[in-house]
TIMI-2910 file (N, C-alpha, C, CB; in pm, 1 decimal, decimal comma, always signed):
<rs>
+----------+----------+----------+----------+----------+----------+----------+----------+----------+----------+----------+----------+------+
!      n_x !      n_y !      n_z !     ca_x !     ca_y !     ca_z !      c_x !      c_y !      c_z !     cb_x !     cb_y !     cb_z ! resn !
+----------+----------+----------+----------+----------+----------+----------+----------+----------+----------+----------+----------+------+
!  -3266,8 !   -583,5 !  +1159,8 !  -3217,5 !   -456,6 !  +1108,6 !  -3137,2 !   -483,2 !   +981,3 !  -3130,7 !   -382,8 !  +1215,3 !  Met !
!  -3170,6 !   -412,5 !   +874,2 !  -3103,5 !   -428,5 !   +745,9 !  -2981,0 !   -338,9 !   +737,5 !  -3199,5 !   -397,8 !   +631,2 !  Ser !
!  -2871,3 !   -394,9 !   +685,6 !  -2749,8 !   -315,6 !   +665,7 !  -2724,9 !   -291,9 !   +517,5 !  -2628,5 !   -385,5 !   +729,2 !  Thr !
!  -2826,4 !   -317,5 !   +436,6 !  -2813,7 !   -301,3 !   +291,6 !  -2791,0 !   -155,6 !   +254,9 !  -2938,4 !   -354,4 !   +220,3 !  Glu !
!  -2691,3 !   -133,8 !   +171,3 !  -2663,1 !     +0,3 !   +121,0 !  -2681,8 !     -2,5 !    -29,2 !  -2518,9 !    +47,9 !   +159,4 !  Lys !
!  -2726,5 !   +108,9 !    -84,2 !  -2750,4 !   +117,0 !   -227,8 !  -2661,7 !   +223,0 !   -290,6 !  -2897,7 !   +147,3 !   -256,4 !  Lys !
!  -2630,1 !   +196,9 !   -416,7 !  -2552,8 !   +292,5 !   -495,3 !  -2598,2 !   +280,4 !   -639,7 !  -2398,3 !   +267,3 !   -481,8 !  Ala !
!  -2582,2 !   +387,4 !   -714,7 !  -2616,3 !   +388,8 !   -856,4 !  -2494,2 !   +431,6 !   -935,8 !  -2736,4 !   +483,2 !   -884,6 !  Thr !
!  -2461,6 !   +353,3 !  -1038,1 !  -2351,8 !   +389,4 !  -1127,2 !  -2412,9 !   +423,3 !  -1262,5 !  -2245,5 !   +273,2 !  -1139,1 !  Tyr !
!  -2388,4 !   +543,5 !  -1309,5 !  -2438,0 !   +586,1 !  -1439,2 !  -2321,8 !   +628,3 !  -1527,0 !  -2539,0 !   +700,5 !  -1424,5 !  Gly !
!  -2330,6 !   +591,7 !  -1656,1 !  -2222,1 !   +626,7 !  -1747,5 !  -2277,4 !   +654,5 !  -1885,8 !  -2117,0 !   +514,7 !  -1753,4 !  Arg !
!  -2221,1 !   +753,0 !  -1948,3 !  -2243,3 !   +778,6 !  -2090,3 !  -2106,0 !   +784,8 !  -2155,1 !  -2325,6 !   +911,8 !  -2114,6 !  Val !
!  -2102,5 !   +764,8 !  -2286,4 !  -1974,6 !   +752,9 !  -2356,2 !  -1907,9 !   +884,5 !  -2392,2 !  -1994,0 !   +675,5 !  -2479,1 !  Ser !
!  -1986,1 !   +988,2 !  -2417,7 !  -1926,8 !  +1113,8 !  -2463,5 !  -1978,9 !  +1232,7 !  -2385,2 !  -1954,1 !  +1133,9 !  -2611,2 !  Thr !
!  -1905,1 !  +1340,3 !  -2390,0 !  -1944,7 !  +1464,1 !  -2322,4 !  -2076,6 !  +1518,1 !  -2377,1 !  -1835,2 !  +1569,7 !  -2336,9 !  Glu !
!  -2106,0 !  +1488,6 !  -2502,5 !  -2228,7 !  +1538,0 !  -2564,3 !  -2354,4 !  +1465,6 !  -2519,0 !  -2217,3 !  +1527,6 !  -2711,8 !  Gly !
!  -2338,1 !  +1352,1 !  -2454,7 !  -2454,0 !  +1276,4 !  -2407,5 !  -2496,2 !  +1325,1 !  -2270,0 !  -2423,0 !  +1125,7 !  -2403,5 !  Gln !
!  -2621,1 !  +1295,9 !  -2235,3 !  -2679,4 !  +1345,0 !  -2111,8 !  -2706,6 !  +1229,8 !  -2015,8 !  -2808,3 !  +1422,1 !  -2140,5 !  Asn !
!  -2670,8 !  +1246,2 !  -1888,5 !  -2696,1 !  +1145,1 !  -1786,3 !  -2828,2 !  +1168,6 !  -1713,0 !  -2581,9 !  +1142,9 !  -1686,6 !  Thr !
!  -2905,7 !  +1263,4 !  -1759,4 !  -3029,0 !  +1302,6 !  -1690,6 !  -3124,3 !  +1188,7 !  -1659,7 !  -3100,2 !  +1402,5 !  -1771,9 !  Gly !
!  -3152,3 !  +1103,4 !  -1754,8 !  -3244,3 !   +991,1 !  -1731,0 !  -3190,3 !   +896,8 !  -1624,6 !  -3269,2 !   +913,7 !  -1860,9 !  Arg !
!  -3061,3 !   +871,9 !  -1629,6 !  -3001,1 !   +784,8 !  -1529,6 !  -3008,0 !   +847,8 !  -1390,8 !  -2856,1 !   +753,9 !  -1566,4 !  Gln !
!  -2989,0 !   +977,9 !  -1386,1 !  -2990,2 !  +1047,0 !  -1257,8 !  -3129,5 !  +1052,0 !  -1196,0 !  -2936,7 !  +1187,3 !  -1274,4 !  Glu !
!  -3232,7 !  +1037,1 !  -1276,7 !  -3369,7 !  +1037,5 !  -1224,5 !  -3399,9 !   +916,0 !  -1137,5 !  -3468,5 !  +1043,1 !  -1339,1 !  Glu !
!  -3326,7 !   +807,1 !  -1156,5 !  -3355,7 !   +683,9 !  -1082,9 !  -3248,5 !   +649,2 !   -980,1 !  -3371,2 !   +569,2 !  -1179,4 !  Ile !
!  -3171,7 !   +746,2 !   -939,9 !  -3062,9 !   +722,5 !   -844,2 !  -3117,9 !   +670,3 !   -712,4 !  -2982,2 !   +851,5 !   -820,4 !  Ile !
!  -3053,1 !   +565,9 !   -664,7 !  -3081,0 !   +511,9 !   -531,8 !  -2949,7 !   +509,6 !   -456,0 !  -3145,7 !   +368,4 !   -539,1 !  Gln !
!  -2947,8 !   +568,1 !   -339,8 !  -2825,4 !   +572,2 !   -260,2 !  -2724,4 !   +669,0 !   -319,0 !  -2764,2 !   +433,4 !   -249,9 !  Gly !
!  -2598,8 !   +638,8 !   -295,6 !  -2489,9 !   +724,3 !   -344,1 !  -2478,5 !   +712,6 !   -495,3 !  -2355,6 !   +686,4 !   -276,7 !  Lys !
!  -2450,2 !   +823,3 !   -561,8 !  -2441,5 !   +825,2 !   -707,9 !  -2296,5 !   +833,4 !   -754,5 !  -2521,3 !   +943,0 !   -764,5 !  Ala !
!  -2267,4 !   +754,7 !   -855,2 !  -2136,9 !   +754,8 !   -921,9 !  -2166,8 !   +774,9 !  -1070,1 !  -2054,4 !   +619,7 !   -894,9 !  Tyr !
!  -2149,4 !   +896,0 !  -1119,4 !  -2184,6 !   +931,2 !  -1256,7 !  -2060,1 !   +978,7 !  -1330,2 !  -2294,9 !  +1040,1 !  -1259,6 !  Ile !
!  -2041,8 !   +928,1 !  -1452,0 !  -1928,0 !   +976,1 !  -1529,7 !  -1953,1 !   +965,0 !  -1679,4 !  -1802,8 !   +898,7 !  -1492,6 !  Glu !
!  -1874,3 !  +1041,3 !  -1752,5 !  -1877,9 !  +1040,6 !  -1899,1 !  -1744,5 !   +985,6 !  -1944,2 !  -1905,2 !  +1184,9 !  -1959,5 !  Lys !
!  -1745,8 !   +857,8 !  -1983,6 !  -1622,6 !   +788,7 !  -2019,4 !  -1655,0 !   +672,8 !  -2112,9 !  -1548,5 !   +738,1 !  -1892,8 !  Ile !
!  -1564,8 !   +640,9 !  -2199,6 !  -1584,2 !   +532,8 !  -2295,9 !  -1603,4 !   +398,4 !  -2225,8 !  -1465,4 !   +525,3 !  -2391,5 !  Ser !
!  -1688,9 !   +316,2 !  -2282,2 !  -1709,9 !   +182,0 !  -2231,4 !  -1589,3 !    +92,2 !  -2253,9 !  -1831,1 !   +121,4 !  -2295,8 !  Gly !
!  -1496,2 !   +135,8 !  -2335,2 !  -1373,6 !    +58,4 !  -2358,9 !  -1280,1 !    +59,0 !  -2238,6 !  -1300,4 !   +112,9 !  -2480,1 !  Arg !
!  -1297,3 !   +157,8 !  -2152,4 !  -1212,8 !   +168,6 !  -2033,6 !  -1263,2 !    +68,6 !  -1929,4 !  -1213,4 !   +315,0 !  -1976,5 !  Ile !
!  -1176,8 !    -19,1 !  -1879,8 !  -1219,7 !   -115,2 !  -1777,6 !  -1278,3 !    -43,6 !  -1655,1 !  -1101,3 !   -204,2 !  -1735,0 !  Pro !
!  -1381,2 !   -103,4 !  -1596,2 !  -1452,3 !    -42,4 !  -1484,7 !  -1358,6 !     +2,1 !  -1373,5 !  -1553,9 !   -138,8 !  -1429,7 !  Phe !
!  -1265,4 !    -81,4 !  -1334,7 !  -1176,8 !    -47,6 !  -1223,2 !  -1077,5 !    +63,4 !  -1256,8 !  -1101,5 !   -170,3 !  -1179,4 !  Lys !
!  -1064,6 !    +98,6 !  -1385,2 !   -976,9 !   +207,7 !  -1426,1 !  -1051,3 !   +340,1 !  -1442,8 !   -907,8 !   +171,8 !  -1555,4 !  Glu !
!  -1181,4 !   +337,3 !  -1429,7 !  -1261,6 !   +460,0 !  -1438,3 !  -1259,8 !   +529,1 !  -1302,3 !  -1408,9 !   +428,8 !  -1483,1 !  Arg !
!  -1258,0 !   +661,0 !  -1301,0 !  -1250,6 !   +735,6 !  -1175,5 !  -1365,7 !   +698,0 !  -1081,6 !  -1252,6 !   +886,5 !  -1203,4 !  Lys !
!  -1488,7 !   +707,6 !  -1130,4 !  -1604,0 !   +677,8 !  -1045,6 !  -1620,5 !   +527,0 !  -1021,9 !  -1731,0 !   +734,5 !  -1108,6 !  Gln !
!  -1582,0 !   +446,8 !  -1119,7 !  -1588,5 !   +301,9 !  -1103,7 !  -1496,8 !   +254,9 !   -992,6 !  -1552,3 !   +232,1 !  -1233,9 !  Gly !
!  -1374,2 !   +303,7 !   -992,7 !  -1279,6 !   +263,0 !   -888,3 !  -1321,5 !   +318,0 !   -752,2 !  -1137,4 !   +310,6 !   -922,9 !  Ser !
!  -1382,4 !   +435,9 !   -751,9 !  -1431,4 !   +493,1 !   -625,9 !  -1544,8 !   +407,3 !   -569,4 !  -1479,8 !   +639,2 !   -647,2 !  Lys !
!  -1635,8 !   +363,0 !   -655,6 !  -1745,4 !   +276,4 !   -612,7 !  -1689,5 !   +146,1 !   -553,7 !  -1840,7 !   +246,0 !   -731,6 !  Leu !
!  -1593,1 !    +84,7 !   -622,0 !  -1534,2 !    -38,8 !   -572,1 !  -1466,3 !    -18,8 !   -436,6 !  -1434,2 !    -93,1 !   -672,8 !  Leu !
!  -1394,5 !    +91,3 !   -421,3 !  -1327,4 !   +120,6 !   -293,9 !  -1428,8 !   +142,3 !   -183,2 !  -1237,3 !   +244,1 !   -307,2 !  Ala !
!  -1535,6 !   +215,2 !   -213,3 !  -1640,9 !   +239,7 !   -113,1 !  -1708,4 !   +109,2 !    -73,4 !  -1746,2 !   +339,2 !   -167,5 !  Asp !
!  -1727,8 !    +20,2 !   -169,1 !  -1792,7 !   -108,9 !   -140,7 !  -1705,5 !   -194,2 !    -49,3 !  -1822,1 !   -185,1 !   -271,8 !  Ala !
!  -1574,9 !   -186,8 !    -65,5 !  -1483,7 !   -264,6 !    +18,9 !  -1483,8 !   -215,6 !   +162,0 !  -1342,8 !   -259,1 !    -36,4 !  Lys !
!  -1498,9 !    -84,3 !   +180,9 !  -1493,2 !    -27,0 !   +316,3 !  -1628,6 !    -28,6 !   +385,5 !  -1441,0 !   +115,5 !   +310,5 !  Thr !
!  -1732,6 !    -62,0 !   +313,4 !  -1867,5 !    -63,3 !   +374,8 !  -1895,9 !   -194,0 !   +442,0 !  -1975,0 !    -36,1 !   +270,7 !  Ser !
+----------+----------+----------+----------+----------+----------+----------+----------+----------+----------+----------+----------+------+
</rs>
């Protein structure tokens, strides 16, 4: 029995950009946000949520 869980993290840099293409290939739970790549992953709202979910899984 496999206990593998999947998640997809999608990000674009600006509000004007579209996450549509990324959302087309989502596997498992989705973590999508519009935030600069300069922000460290663990400081991003969805990034930190993904990390927290991974720790509890």
